[in-house]
Residue, then its C-alpha position, 0 to 999 in steps of 0.5 A: m377971680e380964679e386966683g382969689d378963689a384958689k387962695n381962699p381955701n388955704t387961708e381958711q385952712m390956716e385959720v382952722k389949724e391955728p386955734k387947734h394948735d393953741g387949744t392942744t398946747m393949753r390942754k397939754a399944759l393943764l395936764v402937766i400942771n395937774c400931774i405935778m399937783l397930783s404927784i405932790g399930793n399923792c406922795g406928800s399926803p400920806i407922809i404928813m398925815r402919818l406924821y400927825f398920827i405917830h407923834g401924838g395925834n389920834r383924832i381920825w375925824f379931824s384928820s379926815w376933815l383936813q383932807t378937804a378943809g383946804c377947798p377954798i383954794i379952788l376959788l382961785p382957779i374959779t375966779c381966774a376963769y371968771v375974769h377971763r370970761s369977763r374979758t373975752a365973752n360977748p358984752t351982751s351975754e350974762n357972765k356968772l361966777f358959778c355956772m353949775e346947773r341944779p342936776l349937776f349940783v345934786a350929783a356933786i353933793v352925792l359924790g361929796i358925801l361919798s368923798g367924806l366917807d372915803n376920807y374917814l376910811y383913808s385916815y383910819g387906815l393911815s392911823r393903823l398902818p405904815v405908809s408903805t403898807s397903806s400906799l400898796i393897798i391904795a394902789s390897788q384902786l387901778a384895778f377898780t378904776a379900770g373896772f368902773a371905767f368899763l362899766l360906766v363909760k364903756q372904756k373896754f378892756t384890751a391886753y393893755s387896758v387902752k381906750t377904744p372908740s368901738d362903741r361909736p355907731a357905724n357911719e357916724s363921724n368922730k365930730e358927731y360922736i363927740l358933739g353927742f356927749y355935749k348935747k347929752a350932758k345938757q351943759e358945756i363942760s369946761y375946766a372952770l365947771v370941773m373946779e366948781i364940781q370939785l368945790v361942792m364935793c369938798l364942801v359937802a365932804t368937809g361938812f360930812c366930816t364936821v358932823g363926825m367931829l361934833v359927834n366925837n367931841d373932837f373940837k373940845v380936845i384939839g387944843r389939848e392935843a396940840r399942847e401935848f404933840e411930841l414935836g411941839e404945839t407950833k409944829y402941830h399947827v404947821v402939820v395941820v395947815f400943810s396937811a390941808i394944802i397938800n391934800q387939796c393938791f391931790f384932789l385938784g390934781a386928780i380931778g384935773v387929770v381926769f378932765c384933761a385925760s381920763s380917770l384911768l390915767s389918773a389912777v396910773v399916775i398914782a400907781v407909778l408914784l408908788p415907789v416914790t412914796e415907799i422910798l419917802a416912808v423908809f427915809f422919814f419913818n425908817e419903815k421896813f420893806q419886806a419881800e411881800k411889799g417888793v412883790s406888790l410894788a413889782l406887780s403895780l409897776w408891771g401894770f403901769i408899764s403894760y398900760f403905757y406900752g399898749e398906749i404907745k403901740q396903739s398910737k403907732k397903729k392909728k393914722p390921723d384922718p381929717e375926721t380925727e383931727m377935727a374931733s381932737s381939736l373940738l375939745p381943746n378949742t371948747l376948753k379954751s373958749s369956756v375957761 
């Protein structure tokens, strides 16, 4: 009996550690995939949209509409998650294709309207400014993201803008702290749910831009614009289709990085891709790269390097304890069971 009792704790420890490893691996894989998609969308989107404008395209509302018109692509990960839940869930439990509840649905609609407005402003900027200039302006969002991260989710400022758990009450374990977020949200957060939120946002943003196209009579002139496109009508349709797909890669990648890591990391990835976008703009469109742009680029890269230097320095100071390990395994395991 004593030998059996001595072996049971070890067996239980092995059973607890195994899913933690699997969940962490899955989360890292999702983060890598979303970073790749974000990179493709972030670098390719301004290039192909600028290509549309410099070769005869001038419909700003139509260009705004294309940024979210590829949202049916999101149905693919949602369907995969539904099939996975059908195979792994309890047969007696109800399995819905869409799990979003009404309060979250309303919030997604509001964000979708804001996204539609953002699409218009983004397209308007690209229609007037070179890619190298507009990319530098967009890179300034890192400062705004850090500010809103501080105001909305209490992600405090440090010398390197790293995350701190100092808002956790005293004598409260990490496990209890994280569980509180799930209870407060009143709905379990999963990757599939995040994709549903993104789908609603894109549909609303597309509807918002569709209204703008109707008011501006864009639908009546798209055919003529395609025929008069400098690269030819066929290439016009290729540009339009790939513009929708690449923009959707950006949105999927950005929201995926926010889910797997943080909104600040998403902004940092966008900032570090800035030199790539600048090089592509010079290569494809022969844009000039003045000294002022070089200074702005250096400042953006400085912020990126500072962030990751602080992240590495902070991680070396932290020593994992049982509570930290339990908390870090909570989210990946929930992700694995929910998707």
